[in-house]
VOLOMAR-555970 format. One record per residue (C-alpha): x, y, z; residue in one letter; residue number from 1. Coordinates in Angstrom, 2 decimals, decimal comma, m for minus. Layout:
// VOLOMAR-555970
X | Y | Z | A | NUM $
...
END
This chain:
// VOLOMAR-555970
4,97 | 23,06 | 33,32 | N | 1 $
1,75 | 23,00 | 31,25 | N | 2 $
2,82 | 25,83 | 28,96 | N | 3 $
5,80 | 23,81 | 27,78 | N | 4 $
3,58 | 20,84 | 26,85 | N | 5 $
1,18 | 23,07 | 24,91 | N | 6 $
4,01 | 24,41 | 22,81 | Q | 7 $
5,18 | 20,90 | 21,82 | H | 8 $
2,15 | 18,57 | 21,62 | P | 9 $
4,14 | 15,85 | 19,80 | N | 10 $
7,11 | 15,86 | 22,17 | R | 11 $
8,07 | 12,27 | 22,91 | G | 12 $
5,97 | 10,83 | 20,07 | R | 13 $
7,30 | 9,27 | 16,90 | T | 14 $
5,53 | 10,62 | 13,84 | T | 15 $
5,47 | 9,09 | 10,36 | M | 16 $
7,44 | 12,07 | 9,03 | M | 17 $
10,16 | 11,64 | 11,64 | S | 18 $
10,43 | 7,94 | 10,73 | M | 19 $
10,72 | 8,85 | 7,03 | F | 20 $
13,35 | 11,45 | 7,76 | K | 21 $
15,36 | 9,21 | 10,04 | S | 22 $
15,50 | 6,32 | 7,52 | A | 23 $
16,33 | 8,66 | 4,65 | K | 24 $
18,89 | 10,57 | 6,72 | D | 25 $
20,58 | 7,30 | 7,72 | K | 26 $
21,02 | 6,36 | 4,06 | A | 27 $
22,39 | 9,85 | 3,28 | K | 28 $
24,83 | 9,58 | 6,21 | E | 29 $
26,11 | 6,24 | 4,92 | K | 30 $
26,71 | 7,78 | 1,49 | L | 31 $
28,41 | 10,81 | 3,03 | H | 32 $
30,76 | 8,59 | 5,04 | H | 33 $
31,56 | 6,36 | 2,08 | G | 34 $
29,79 | 3,31 | 3,52 | E | 35 $
28,23 | 0,79 | 1,20 | A | 36 $
24,47 | 0,93 | 1,03 | L | 37 $
22,64 | m2,35 | 1,49 | S | 38 $
20,26 | m3,54 | m1,21 | R | 39 $
17,40 | m2,50 | 1,09 | Q | 40 $
18,79 | 1,05 | 1,44 | D | 41 $
19,06 | 1,38 | m2,36 | R | 42 $
15,43 | 0,36 | m2,85 | H | 43 $
13,83 | 2,44 | m0,11 | M | 44 $
10,78 | 4,35 | m1,30 | M | 45 $
9,97 | 7,46 | 0,73 | Y | 46 $
7,08 | 9,85 | 0,64 | G | 47 $
3,42 | 9,92 | m0,18 | E | 48 $
1,88 | 7,70 | m2,85 | L | 49 $
m1,55 | 8,51 | m4,26 | T | 50 $
m3,10 | 5,41 | m5,75 | L | 51 $
m6,40 | 5,46 | m7,67 | R | 52 $
m8,16 | 2,21 | m8,52 | I | 53 $
m10,86 | 2,90 | m11,06 | I | 54 $
m12,52 | m0,20 | m12,54 | A | 55 $
m12,21 | m3,71 | m13,94 | G | 56 $
m13,60 | m4,88 | m17,29 | K | 57 $
m14,71 | m8,29 | m18,51 | N | 58 $
m13,65 | m10,20 | m15,40 | L | 59 $
m14,14 | m13,97 | m15,51 | P | 60 $
m17,16 | m15,24 | m13,60 | N | 61 $
m15,66 | m17,24 | m10,77 | T | 62 $
m19,01 | m17,69 | m8,97 | D | 63 $
m20,59 | m20,68 | m10,64 | V | 64 $
m23,88 | m21,35 | m8,89 | A | 65 $
m26,28 | m23,94 | m10,23 | I | 66 $
m29,28 | m22,51 | m8,38 | L | 67 $
m28,53 | m18,81 | m8,94 | N | 68 $
m27,57 | m17,82 | m12,48 | R | 69 $
m27,28 | m14,17 | m11,43 | H | 70 $
m24,49 | m14,90 | m8,96 | D | 71 $
m21,30 | m13,38 | m10,40 | K | 72 $
m17,82 | m12,48 | m9,24 | T | 73 $
m17,65 | m10,37 | m6,07 | D | 74 $
m14,49 | m8,46 | m6,97 | A | 75 $
m12,03 | m6,43 | m4,96 | Y | 76 $
m8,43 | m5,33 | m5,49 | V | 77 $
m5,43 | m5,71 | m3,19 | T | 78 $
m2,14 | m3,86 | m3,61 | V | 79 $
1,05 | m5,13 | m1,99 | D | 80 $
4,62 | m3,89 | m2,02 | T | 81 $
7,24 | m6,50 | m2,87 | T | 82 $
10,95 | m6,70 | m2,12 | F | 83 $
13,22 | m9,40 | m3,51 | E | 84 $
10,22 | m11,31 | m4,86 | G | 85 $
8,28 | m11,43 | m1,59 | K | 86 $
5,16 | m9,48 | m0,62 | A | 87 $
6,19 | m7,16 | 2,20 | T | 88 $
3,18 | m4,99 | 2,96 | S | 89 $
m0,49 | m4,70 | 1,99 | R | 90 $
m0,86 | m0,99 | 1,26 | I | 91 $
m4,41 | m0,91 | m0,15 | A | 92 $
m7,58 | m2,95 | m0,50 | Q | 93 $
m10,76 | m1,79 | m2,21 | T | 94 $
m14,31 | m2,45 | m1,15 | N | 95 $
m16,04 | m5,50 | m2,65 | V | 96 $
m18,29 | m4,91 | m5,68 | V | 97 $
m20,84 | m7,71 | m5,64 | Y | 98 $
m22,14 | m9,69 | m8,64 | D | 99 $
m20,44 | m7,60 | m11,33 | D | 100 $
m18,02 | m8,61 | m14,09 | L | 101 $
m17,30 | m4,92 | m14,83 | N | 102 $
m16,82 | m3,52 | m11,31 | P | 103 $
m16,29 | 0,18 | m10,71 | V | 104 $
m14,42 | 1,05 | m7,52 | W | 105 $
m13,36 | 4,68 | m8,02 | E | 106 $
m11,31 | 4,54 | m4,83 | E | 107 $
m8,30 | 6,70 | m4,00 | T | 108 $
m5,70 | 5,79 | m1,39 | F | 109 $
m3,06 | 8,17 | m0,02 | V | 110 $
m0,26 | 6,08 | 1,45 | I | 111 $
2,80 | 7,19 | 3,39 | D | 112 $
5,66 | 4,98 | 2,21 | L | 113 $
8,89 | 4,16 | 3,92 | C | 114 $
9,44 | 0,68 | 2,49 | H | 115 $
12,07 | m1,24 | 0,64 | A | 116 $
10,23 | m1,76 | m2,66 | V | 117 $
11,10 | m3,54 | m5,89 | D | 118 $
7,58 | m3,62 | m7,28 | D | 119 $
3,86 | m3,31 | m6,60 | F | 120 $
1,55 | m6,30 | m7,02 | D | 121 $
m2,08 | m5,62 | m7,93 | F | 122 $
m4,48 | m8,56 | m7,57 | H | 123 $
m8,17 | m8,70 | m8,47 | V | 124 $
m9,81 | m11,24 | m6,19 | K | 125 $
m13,23 | m12,80 | m5,65 | D | 126 $
m14,58 | m12,49 | m2,11 | K | 127 $
m15,98 | m16,04 | m2,35 | D | 128 $
m12,67 | m17,64 | m3,39 | Q | 129 $
END
């Protein structure tokens, strides 16, 4: 019946929100039933994270070129979630700003999270390294 499919276009599909709800609901159910939560359950981060990466200042010049004195660091930023000291997921990466020791990215990322997270690691990298 085509009318039934039009009423429920996402029927049979897993959406990000349903995954968030199911993981969160499972943790709530464990608490309700008196079960012990695992370390991962206690550190689950749910929801939407808005991350804005603005600029870097006075970066070291990691591009040392004998023939081209104007060659400077080609910087970009990566952001990873970590759990128990290990990187678990790359959640953002900026564009590369070429030949600039004071790069301006002005980039905003909206990220749906459903991760076990202890911390976020931000790294400024050189594209040539």
